[in-house]
C-alpha positions as CSV (number, residue, x, y, z in Angstrom):
1,M,-25.8,11.6,12.9
2,A,-27.3,10.5,9.6
3,I,-28.2,7.0,8.8
4,Q,-26.0,5.7,5.6
5,A,-26.7,2.8,3.8
6,P,-24.2,-0.2,4.1
7,S,-21.3,-0.1,2.0
8,A,-20.3,-2.8,-0.7
9,I,-18.0,-4.6,1.1
10,T,-19.9,-4.6,4.3
11,M,-22.7,-6.5,2.2
12,F,-19.9,-8.5,0.7
13,V,-18.8,-9.8,4.2
14,T,-22.5,-10.4,5.4
15,T,-23.0,-12.5,2.3
16,L,-19.8,-14.3,3.0
17,E,-20.4,-15.5,6.4
18,Q,-23.8,-16.5,5.5
19,F,-22.2,-18.6,2.6
20,L,-19.8,-20.2,4.5
21,S,-21.9,-21.0,7.5
22,K,-24.1,-23.1,5.1
23,I,-21.0,-24.7,3.7
24,E,-19.8,-25.6,7.3
25,V,-23.8,-26.9,8.0
26,F,-23.0,-29.1,4.6
27,L,-19.7,-30.1,5.9
28,D,-20.5,-31.2,9.4
29,N,-23.3,-33.1,8.0
30,H,-21.3,-34.8,5.1
31,Y,-18.7,-36.0,7.4
32,E,-21.0,-37.2,10.0
33,C,-23.7,-39.0,8.0
34,G,-22.6,-38.6,4.1
35,S,-24.5,-36.5,1.2
36,D,-26.7,-37.5,-1.1
37,S,-27.8,-35.7,-4.1
38,E,-30.4,-33.4,-2.8
39,D,-28.0,-32.2,-0.2
40,V,-24.9,-31.4,-3.0
41,Q,-27.7,-29.9,-5.2
42,K,-28.5,-27.5,-2.4
43,M,-24.8,-26.4,-1.9
44,L,-24.5,-25.9,-5.6
45,Y,-27.7,-23.8,-5.4
46,S,-26.4,-22.1,-2.3
47,V,-22.6,-21.2,-4.4
48,D,-25.0,-19.8,-7.4
49,N,-26.9,-17.7,-5.0
50,F,-23.7,-16.5,-3.3
51,R,-22.6,-15.7,-6.7
52,Y,-25.5,-13.7,-7.9
53,E,-26.0,-11.9,-4.4
54,I,-22.5,-10.0,-4.4
55,D,-22.9,-6.7,-6.2
56,R,-19.4,-6.8,-8.0
57,E,-20.0,-3.7,-9.8
58,R,-20.8,-1.7,-6.6
59,L,-17.6,-3.2,-5.1
60,E,-15.4,-2.2,-8.0
61,E,-17.0,1.4,-8.0
62,E,-16.2,1.6,-4.1
63,F,-12.7,0.5,-4.6
64,D,-11.9,3.0,-7.4
65,L,-13.3,5.7,-5.2
66,V,-11.3,4.7,-2.5
67,Q,-8.1,4.3,-4.6
68,E,-8.8,7.9,-6.2
69,K,-9.0,9.3,-2.8
70,K,-5.7,7.9,-1.7
71,D,-4.0,9.1,-5.1
72,Y,-5.4,12.4,-4.6
73,L,-4.5,12.6,-1.1
74,S,-1.0,11.5,-2.0
75,G,-0.6,14.1,-4.6
76,K,-0.6,11.5,-7.4
77,D,-1.9,12.8,-11.0
78,F,-4.7,10.9,-12.6
């Protein structure tokens, strides 16, 4: 059994889960004791990081490959 690199979708889901856990902590803290500008800045920084951590091009390439394979297997012409 060969070791394979994680797929783009796997990396996306992992990154999304990490981002959502940061949001959950932020919201819990916000509703318990409020947020100051430092908390908001941290959350905005997390949003920026999330956007940059997603490999959009790789996701699109992977989707296109899957779609081409489906089309090929169903007999559709390109």
